N, C-alpha and C positions, 0 to 999 in steps of 0.2 A: 334189289341185287344180292349176291353176298355179304356175308355180314366178315370185312375183315379185320381179326384181334387188334393186329398195333391199331388199328383205330376206333379201337371200343378202354382199351390203355391210358389213363387218366395220366398223364400226360404233368399233370400240376403238385403229382403227390408222389414221381417215381425219383432219386435224390443219383443225378450221377456223379461219377461212369464207374459201370457194371455188365456187367454178362448175365441176357435173360435168357434163357427154353422162353421161345415162345408155342411151339410148338413138336411133337413128333407124326412124324406121318410113315403110316406101318404102306406098306407094298404087299400084295396077291402073295406075292412068293418068299415075306416073311422077313423083306429088308427094311427098315430103319433108316428113313430121315430125319435129318434135324435142325430143324434150327433160331437163329439165336443176335438176338436185341442186340450189338456190340451198341453201350450205346456212352462215347463217348464227353459228351461234352450239357450242364444240364436242358433241358430241353425248353424251349421260349425266351432264353436266360442272356445263351449264346452260339453260336455255330459256327464251323470253317468255314475260312475264308475257300472258294471251288474253288484254286489255286495249287491249298496245300494239301484241300479236301485228296482231288484227286490226284495231286506224289503219290499221301499214304495210301492210297489202290490200290498201288499199281504194284508197290514196294508189299505190303502187305498182301498184294497176291503172289507173290512167291516163302516171301518168310516164311507163313499161319500153312503152306501146302510143306514147310517142311519141319515144321513144329507138330500138326497135327495126319492122324489118319484122313484117309477120304474127302478129305476138303472135296468142294462140290465147287461155290461158289462165295464171294467177297465184296459184295454192292454197296455202296452208301445209299441212307438215304438223301431221298430227294431237301429234305429243313438241313441237313447234312451236319449233324448233328450223332451220329456213324457210320453202321454197317448191317447189312441180317448176313448173319455166315451161314452155307446149310452144307451141313456134311453126312457125309452117309453114317450111318450108326446111329450109338450113343455117349457123346461125349460128359463129365459134366461142366456143368458151368466153372467152378475152379480151376479145368483141365485147361481150359474154352481161358480162362479170363490171364495165367500161369502164360499158356501161348501166346500173346493178348500186348503182354506187359513183356512178355520174352524180346515179340517183335516190336514193340516204341522204339523200346533198350538205342536196338541196332537201331531203330532209326536215328532216330535222339546222336546212339556216342556213335555211329562206326559209318551210315550210310555215305555215299557221298555222289557225286551229281551220276560219274559211266554207272555208277549199281541202280542209278533208275529205272525199269525194262520203258515200255513205250515215249516214249517220248519224239517220235518222227512220225515224219507227215505217213509213210508204209504202215506205223504200227498203230497207231489215238487218232483217234477222230478229233481230238481239239485239244493237238498235241504242245502251243501256244501256251497255255494254260494253265503251266504246274512250278508251284515254287521247295525247292527242298530248302532254297531258309524256314522258310510255313513252316513246312512238313514237317523240323523239328521239332520248333519253336512250340508247337501244341501238340510232338510230341510226349516233349518236358512239361508241364503242364498238366496234362491230363496225367502222367509217371508222376509227380505229385501227392498224385490225391489218391492211386491206388484203383483198383478193379474194385466192386465189389459184386456181392457173387449172389447178394441181394438187392432190388429193385427198390425197393420200399429203405427201406436196414442198411444202413450201414457195417456191413460184414466182410472188409476188405483183407484180396486174397497175399497170403505171404507165401514168402518157397520156402518159411522153414512150414 
């Protein structure tokens, strides 16, 4: 079986929240796809409940695309501690951290239920499992700590 990088990462040594570049893949025509680990909470110590994580996922899908060029996908980890972000190109961890911070600030401060996309049975496979209240609470808790650009050493990214 092929090795998967994220299963090789020592989850006991990381210090969340952070943004980590997992890998950059280069296509045959020179195109680059970057894969980021957007770790929101400390692995094996916390996990965002599915309803809150699901709502964060739906809102981040649009907000990150508004803030970063080339977003292909942002998908939650099964362990509920964060997301994979797949993008065209080579944004830095600091650029991604700033976009993620701004997105979570919008969830915390401005997002209303009417702003959450994909909340009916036609546009979501589990539309009853959402919680904007939980999404806002987790966004606030995560933002209080700030995002590090290094997964092992807290180097919080600021707007300054």
